[in-house]
Every structure is written in C-alpha cells, then in structure tokens.
N, C-alpha and C positions, 0 to 999 in steps of 0.2 A: 899872853902865853895860853891862857884858858881858851881864848877865841881860836888860836892856832890848833889847839888840841881838838876843838869841836869840828874845825874844817877837816882835819886829818881823819877824824872818826866818820864824818859825812862821806868823804871820798871813798873810804873803805866800804861803807854801807852800800854805795850806789855802783860799785864796780861791776856787779853782775846784772845791772838793770839794762833793759833794752832801750832803744831810741824812743819808742812810743811811750814807755813808762817815764823816761826823763822829760819828754814833751808834756805829759800830763802834769808832772810835778811842777813844771815851770808855770803853767796856768794856775795850778792849785795854790802855790805859794804867793803868786801875784794877787789872787783873790783874798788870801788871808791878810796880806799887807793892806789891801784896799779897804777891807772891812775892820781891820784892827782887832781881829778875834780869831780864835781857833774853834773850828767846828767840832763839837763833841756830841751833838744830839743824836747822831746815828750810831754811836758806839754801843756795843752789846757787851754785857757783863760776862767775863770769862771765868770758868772754874779753875783755870790754870794760867800762870803767867808765861809759860813757855808752850808754844804750839809747834809741833814737829811737822804737821801737814803743810805742804807748800802747794796751794792750788795754782792751776794754770787756766787763764781765761782766753778762749779762742772765739773770734767773731767773724761772721760772714755778713757783709753789709752791702746793700745796693744804694740806698739813699743816705746812709750815715746813721740811722737810728740805732742799729745794732752796735755800731762802733761807740756811740755815745754811752749806751748802757754798759758796754764792756768796761769803759774807763770809769764809769760811776761805781761799778762793782769793785774795780781795782782800788779806787779811792777808799771805799768802805773796808776792804781788807787791810789797807795800810793803817787806817784809823784804829783798827782793832789789833794792831801789832801782828798781823798775819803776813808772812812773806809770800807774795803772789807775783805772778808774771802775766803779761798780756800780749797776745800776738794776733795778727790778721791771718785768716786762713789762706790768704793769697801767698803768704811767704812762709808759712809753717810747714815743716817737713813731716809727712805722714808717718814715716818710720819712727819719729821721735815719740809718738804716742805710746809705744811699748815701754818707754822709759819713764813715763809719767805715772804719778800715783792718783791724782784727782784732777779732773778737767771739767770746766764749765763751758759749754758751748752756747753762744748766742747767735742765732742765725735767722735771717729773713727769707721770705719766699718771693719769687718774681714770676711773671708770665704764667705759664700753665704748670705751676707747681715746681718750677726749677729753682736751683740754688742761685744765689747772686753770681754774676759773671766772674767776679774776682775769686770766688770760692769753688768754681767748677773743676779746676785742676785737682784740688784737694779731694773733692767728692769722687772724681774718677780714679785717683790713686788709691783711695780708701776702699773702693769697690774691688780693685784688681790685685792689690798687694796681699801677700801672705803674711798676716800679722797675728801675734798672740797677745791679746789685750786682757787676758784673764786677771791681771793684777791691777787693771785700770778701773777706778770708780769714776762715774761721770753723771752729769745731768744736762738737760738741753732746755734752753729757753727759746721758743719759736715766736717770731713776729710775722704777722700777716694780716689779711683783711678777710673776715668771714663771709664777705659778699662773693668772694671768689670760690669756684667749685672745688679747687684743690688747696684749700686754706691750710697754710703752714706745712705743706707737703714736704718741702725741703728739710725742715727740722725733723719730721717724722722719718724721712728716708735716711737722714743722718743717724738717727737712733737705731734703725734697722741694720745699717752697716756696722755700727759699733757693736751691736748685739752679735752679729754674724762672726765677728772676730773675738768674741768672748768677753767684751766689755760688760761691766756690771753697773746697772742703774742704781744709784745709792740715794738720790734725793728726787722726789717726783718731778718730772718735767712739766712744763707749762707751755701751752700755745696761746698767745695773746693777740687780740685784735688791735684795731687802730688806736684805741684809747688804752694804752698798755702801761702807762707810767706807774699808777698805784699798785697794780698787780705785780709788776716787775720788782718794785721795791719790797713787796711782801715776800717774793721769792728770794730776793737778796738776803733779807733778814733770816729766813729759814736756812739758807746756805751758810751764812756766817755763824749762826748758832750751832749748826751741826759741826762745822769745822772747829770752833772753839771748844766744843764739848766732846770732840773726837768721836762723834756718832755717825760718821760717814760709813755706813754699812749697807750691804745689798738689800734692796727691797724686792728684787726679783732676779731670776737667773735667765734673763734674756729670752731666748727662742721659745722656751716652754710656756712662757707667760705673756704672749702677745695680747690676750684679752685683758689682763690686768694693766698692761701698758696703755692700751687704748683708753681705759677709764682714767688714767692719770693725765692724759693730754687733752685738755679742754680749754676753750676760750674763757678768759676772765675779762670783763669790761665794766667800767664804772659809769659809762655813759651809753645808753642804749641807742643803737643806730635807728634813725627814723626813716621810714619809707613813706612816700607821698604819692597821691594821685592828683594830677593836674591837667592843664591844657597849655598849648602853645599860645602865649598871649601876643607875641610879636616876633617876627623873624625878618632880618634885613641884612643884605650884604654890605659890609663896611667899605669895601674897595670900590673905586670908580671904574668905569668901563675899560680904561686903558690898562688896567692892572693885569699882571700874570697870575693873580691869585683870586680865590674866592673865600673870604673870611666872614663868617656869619655872627651877628649879634642876635642871640636868641633869649627871649624872656619866657620863663616857666611860671605859671600862676597856679595857686592852690587855694581852695576855700579855707583850709585851716592854716594857722600861722606857721611859718617856717623857722626852724631853730638852727641858725648857722652863724658863724663868725667869719670875719675877713681872714682869708688864708685857707678856709675849708674848700672842698670841691663837691661837685655834683656827680653822682654815679648814675650811669645810664646803661641799661641792658639793651643792646641793639638787636635788630633782626636781620638775617641775611636776605638778600634780594630774592623775591619769589622766582624770578626767571632762572636764576642760577640753581636754586633748589630743585626746580622742575627739571632742569637739564640733567642734574645728577640722578634724580629719581627715575627718569626715563631710561637711563643707561642700565638700571637694574630692574626695568619693567615694573616700576612701582609708582607710576605717575600720580595716582590718587593719594599718595602718602608724602608728597613733596613738603607739606607743611611741617612734618616731623624734623626737618633739617633746619628750620628757621632759627632755632635757638642753639644750634650746635656749632662748634668751631670747624669751619670748612676752609678758612683762609689763614695764611700765616701759620701753617701746621707746625707743632712742636716736634722736637726730635723723638720724643716718646710715641706720639701719634704716628709719625712717619714710619717708625720701626714696626709698629703693629700693623699698619697698612701693607708694608712690604711682606710681612709674614702671611697675612690672610690672602693677599692678591698674588703671592709668589712672584714678586717683581723686585728689582733693585733700582732704587731712585738715586740718580747722581746729583740732581738739583735739590739741595736741601732747603731752598727757600721757594716753596711752590704751594699753590692752592690745590684743593682737592679736585676741582673740575679739570685743571690743567694736567694733574697727575693721571687722572683717568683717561684723558684724551691722548696723552703723550706716550704712556707706557702700556704695552700689551699686557692685559691682566687675566687672571684666572676667572673665566666666565661662570664658574659654578658658584661663586660667592653670592650670597643673597643680600637683599637690602637690610634685613635684620642683622646679619653679621657685620655689615658696614656700620650700622648704628652702634654696635657694641664697642667699637674702637674710637668713636668720636666723643669728645668731651663737651660738656655744656660751655657755652660762650661766656667768657669773663666780662664783667662790666668795664666800661671805659670811664675814666675820670676826667673831668674838666674843671679847671680852677674857676671859682665863683668870681664874677666881675662886678658885683654889686654889694652894697651894704644893706643889711636887714633894717637899718634905721630909715632907709628911704621908703620901703614898703615891705612890711612883714609877711605879706602874702605873695611876694614875688622874688624870684632869684634869677640872675642872668648869667649866661656863659658865653664865651667867645670861641668859636669853633672854626678852624681852618679846614676846608674841604681838601682831603688828601687825594690827589690824582697822579697816576703814574702808569708806566707801560711795563707789562710783564709778558715775556714770550710773544712779543708782537701784538699783544692785546691791551687796549686802554682799560684801566681799572681805577677804582676809587676806594678809599678807606671804608670799612664796614660801618662804623658808627658815625663818621662825619657825613657820609652820604645818606645814612638813615635819618639823621637829624635835619640835614638840609632839605630833605624831601617832605618833611612834615609841614602841614599848612596851619595857619592861624586858626585856633579853635579846636584843633585835633587833640585827642587825649594822649597823655604820656605819663608813664610811671618813672619815678626817680628816687634817689635817696641822697642824704647828706653824708659826705665822707669827712670825718674829723681829721684835720691836719695839725697834730699837737706840736709839730716842730716848726711851723711856719705861721706866725701870728704877730699881731701888733704889740709893741712894747708899751711902757708907760706913756702917758699923754705928753710928758715933757722931754721924751727921748727923741733924738734926731734919727732919721732913717735915710738910707741910700738904696734906691730900687733900680735894678738892672733887669729890664724886661723887653727884649726885642720880640717882634712878631706877636703871637698870641700870649707870650709871656707878660704882656701888659695887663692881662686879666686880673690877677690878684691885686695889682697896684692901683687899678681903678677902684677896686673895693676898699683898699687901704685909704686912698685919698678921699673918697666919699665919706668913709667912716670918721676920719680925723677932722674933716670939714664940719660934719654935723655935730660931733662931740665938742668942737672948739679946742682941739689939742694944740698945745703950744710948741711942740717939737717941730724942728725944721724937716722939710721933705725935699729930696733931690731925686729926680727921675732921669734915667738913661733909657731911651727908646730907639729902636732901629727897625727898618724895613727896607724894601727895595726903592720906592719912589715917594717923594714928599707929596706930590699932587694927588696920587691915587691910593696910597697905602698908609696914611697917617691916621691910625685908628683913634677914635674918640678925641679928635683934634680940637673940636669946639670946647668940650669940657676941660681939656688940659689947658687951653689958653685962658679960660675963665678962672681956673685955679691959680694960674700964674698971675693974672691981674689982681685977684683978691688976696694973694699972698699965701694961700694954702700950700701951693707948690712954690718952694723957695727957689729952686734952680732946675732947669731942664736942659738936657743935652741930647740931641738927636743925631742919628747916623743913618742916612738913606744911601744905601750901598751903590745904587746904579744911577745916581743923579750927577756923577762926575766921571772923569776918565778912569780914575783909580778907585777901587771899591773901598768904602769906609764902613767899619763895623763898630758896635758899641765898645768893644775892647780897645779900639783906637781912641775913642773919646775918653775912656777911662785913663789911658796913658797921658793924653793931653791935659787932663785935669789932675795929674799926679799929686802936686803939692797941696792943693785945696782938699782933694779927696783924703789925703793922709791926715790933714788937720781934723777933718770930720771923724775919721776912724780913731785918732788919738783922743778926741774929746768924748768918745763913747758911742758914736753913731752905730746903729745896727745895719749891716750890709745884707741885702737880699738879692738873690739871683733866681729868675724864673724863666723857663723856656726850654728849648731843645738841649738834651744832654750832650749830644755829639753833632757838630764840633763846638757849638756855641759855649756851653758852660766850661769846657776845658780851655777854650781860648780866653775866656774871661778870667779863669783861674790863673792862667799863665801871666796875663797882664797884671793881676793883683800881686803875684809873686814879684814881678819886676818893679812894681810901685813900692812894695815893702823894701826890696833891696836898695832901691834908689834913695829912699827917705831914711833908712836906718844904717846905710853903709855896711850892709851885712852880706854874707855869702848866700848863694841860692839855697843851700840846704837850710840855713838859718831862717831865710824868708819863708820857705815851705813850712818849716816848723812853726813859725809865727802864725801863718794862715791856718794851719791845723789847730793851733791853740784857740784862735778866734772861733773856729767851727765848734770845737768841743765846749767852749765857754758860752756859746750861743750868740756871739757877736756877728757871726757869718752864717747865714741860713740859705739853703738851696731847696728849690722845688723844681726839679728838672725831669724831663721825660724823653 
C-alpha cells in the first residue's frame, strides 16, 4: 500500500514535466541504481524549505554542449528541491517569455557570430515580436571559442534582444571558451544560491547600462589555449591516382613540446589566395593594398556581412551563398564606394579546426591532421576551400602558426572501457589518434572501427596501420564500407545495421560510441541507423528509441564530433 501511494505521488509530481525532463530523469535514476547511491555533493544549503521561484532553462545548441549543460543545471535544481523546467529554443514559443518569472539561457555561437541553426527561428521572432518582458529576470551563459573574432556573439545578441523588450539581467552573464566546465558549474552554483535565497534581483536596467553589461560578459577558462610556431614536417596525399579526391596527411612540427590529447583539434588561421585579393583590390583601384584582404572573410559570406554589403553598394543580392569577388562581378554596384568602406564591413577570418590524427605519445613535438581538399564549382567557376587549399599548398619546411583546440566532450574513456568508432572519410582522424594512444598505453578495452570511403584500392586511409592494429589485437574489429566498389552504394550506416546484434551487446556492456565526420547527411544517417538498432534490440517504439539514444548522449555514452 505504501509503495502504491509513492507511485501515485510520483505520477502527480511529474504531470507537468516535459518529455526532455522525463528523458533526463530516466538517465539520472539509471545512474543512481548503477552506483547504488544518491548524489548530494552538489546540493546547496537553503534558507527556506519552500521555494516559490520556478526557473526555466532554455538552450540553443549546435554540437550538444549547451544541451548537456542545460540538463546538468536542471539536475542541480531538482537536487535542491527547485521546480524547474527545460526546453530547446527550437521548440520554445517566444511569446511564452512574457509569462515567465526567471529564465536561464545557455547558448552557443557558430560561424560568424550566428546562433545555432535550431535557435535561429527563436532569435528572429524575438527580434520582431512586440513583447513586454519587464517582469522577466534572466541570465545568459554563452559558449564559444575565443579564437573566433565574434566570440559568443549569439549570447550577446540574445542579451541585447532581451534588454530591448525590457528584460532584467539579475545574475551576471558569462561567456565561456572551449574549456567551460569548471566555470559553468561556478555559474550554476551562483544561480542556485540566488534562487534558494530569493535574491534574484536586477543588477542593471538593460539599455542604459550596456557598459556594465560588457564588463559582466567575459571568458573564463581553466586551461590556457596554447599557440605554436612550427613548420610543415611532412605532407602527402593519402589517395592513389585513380581517386576522385585529394586527402592530405600533414605533419606539423614544433621546437617546443605540444600539449594535446586524443580528440583535440588543431586550429589554423588560413590566408586568402593572393590573386583573388588582388582582383578585388583592383576593382576599387587599390591594387597595392591587396594584402589587407588576406585575413578577412571574402568567401562564404554570412547574412550579416551580405546585408552590410547590400547597404553600402546599394544592390540587392538574390544569391545568398556567394563569394565577394562573384558578388562584385555579378551585381552592378555603387562605384563611389571606397576600398576603406569595403574593409569596414568585412570581418576577420575565423580559424578552421582539424581533428588531430596522432597521439602525443608518438612524438611530443609533432601533431598530424588529415585534410580533404574541398573542390567545387560556383557560378561556373572552379573553386576550392579556403583553408584546405591553403594547407595543401604549403611545402615541407615552410613556417606555419597553429593552436590546440581543446575538445572537452570527445575524449578517450578509462583504459578498460570498450569503444566503437564510426569515422568515414576524414572522420578517421581522431580514431587514428585514439588507436595510437591506446596501443602505446597498453589499454585493455576493446576497439571497434567503422570506416567508409568511395573505393578500397585508392581511398583506404591509413590502411597499413589499421591492418597492423588488427593483427596485433589493438583493433578488435573492423568494418569497412566502400560505397562505389559495387553496384549498390554501401555506407557506414549500412554496416552498423548489419552488425546490429553484436553492436547492441557492446552498447549494453557499456561501450562508448563515437561518431566523427560530416554533419550532413552522414551523422544524421548514422543516428537514424542507431535508432533502428535500438528499436530492433529493445522491441521499443521509435520515440522510445530516440529517447534512449538521447539519454546515451546526455550520459556521455554517445559522443559526436561532426562538422
């Protein structure tokens, strides 16, 4: 009878919870059962047993980091008896903000200071809706990379929009870099203490205090990003002549030891091709100043940059995916615009990140990357990717500057934990690093690799090493998918389905599942296959299988590094 009463009480308590909150509790309770303990170390002492304030956590996430933090904050609220709710900005209705009392935003920045794709509808509606948010208290946690010129701009834009509608910043916002975890949890603690002690009060009245706001938003990092000067030690194309692709294995060497871990990336600041810069400068009668364009973004122009160009050139651009040189050649422009005016609307070029494909245990003064040369046609002109063509043009011995980008969500587990790696194309890069590292450390965990490309003969990257790892037992299992070696195309997701039963056994035994490579369509296709595998092996519905995979992601059993 007592147990029935508890079930009844639990059902009443969760009636108002969202699907995402129930999903989080599913994983959380599973963790408690597995550890046979209740987590209490993060609880904060409250001055009152009853808390009237009901916070809402809203997240905008591109790679999943903001989402994870949002659910961690939700967990802390629940542990401290605070009734909170959590929603994705992709589904949250902007008008609902006017009905909220206290909202915590966690939002990442992508591209040239833009909001995550899933959150762009929310940003657009927030900009154009007529809202009165004078009763709303809020704070913003921004995630970004300080290497980018518009670091955490999406979070800052969000704060400006909230201020415009009368929202009141009540707890100092924070902008965090790639090593965000410690600082994020410090922010969590401050938020919870303020809620428990009912001290969520205005610290500024928005528009009049932008200077104060700017001092509140600063990057906090526990690991300093290191920049290095080095040379190209080796550069070779991994494909054979018959291949349709050019994929480079590039070794960067430095006189000082390099501090990196498997899963991290190398950041490269590319330079635009001189001939393109010269052509643009000539159009503005500034040929001798072409070098000033080398480090500015003139390809893949963002929506913000396009709008500014339309304004100063008094043109209307219909093709929103256009490079500057094509824009200037295709659209009749205001001839009175000067080269200096052009420079004012162009933003510094963002760095490009490449997954590290080596272990520092092999050579602490060397790091390797695997780079696919991007070649395509635009408006009838053959073009290539800015950074991939920059790197592929460098000769052995040539100087290069780079930095190490910490990837705190994509790392090796304990030495005895099994891992499954899905890495088609250049997605193989971090897994070469993983296997090198596990081999040199003598890890006992099993390793299963899924690799795919177009042709076995000319596109099997690092084939000799992979075969050696198979022979030595470092690589427990290998499945390959060469899409164009047979009549019907076969991809890594097809191999995953074929190995459904054994893959499920690995997952159930605690193996960590990693996916690296192109975000679209590869990672989504792989995710669809994983949902099918979960459905098949658990006899569950699609919705339940999706929830299971989401729980794996939130609990760290499913990790993605996609681009």
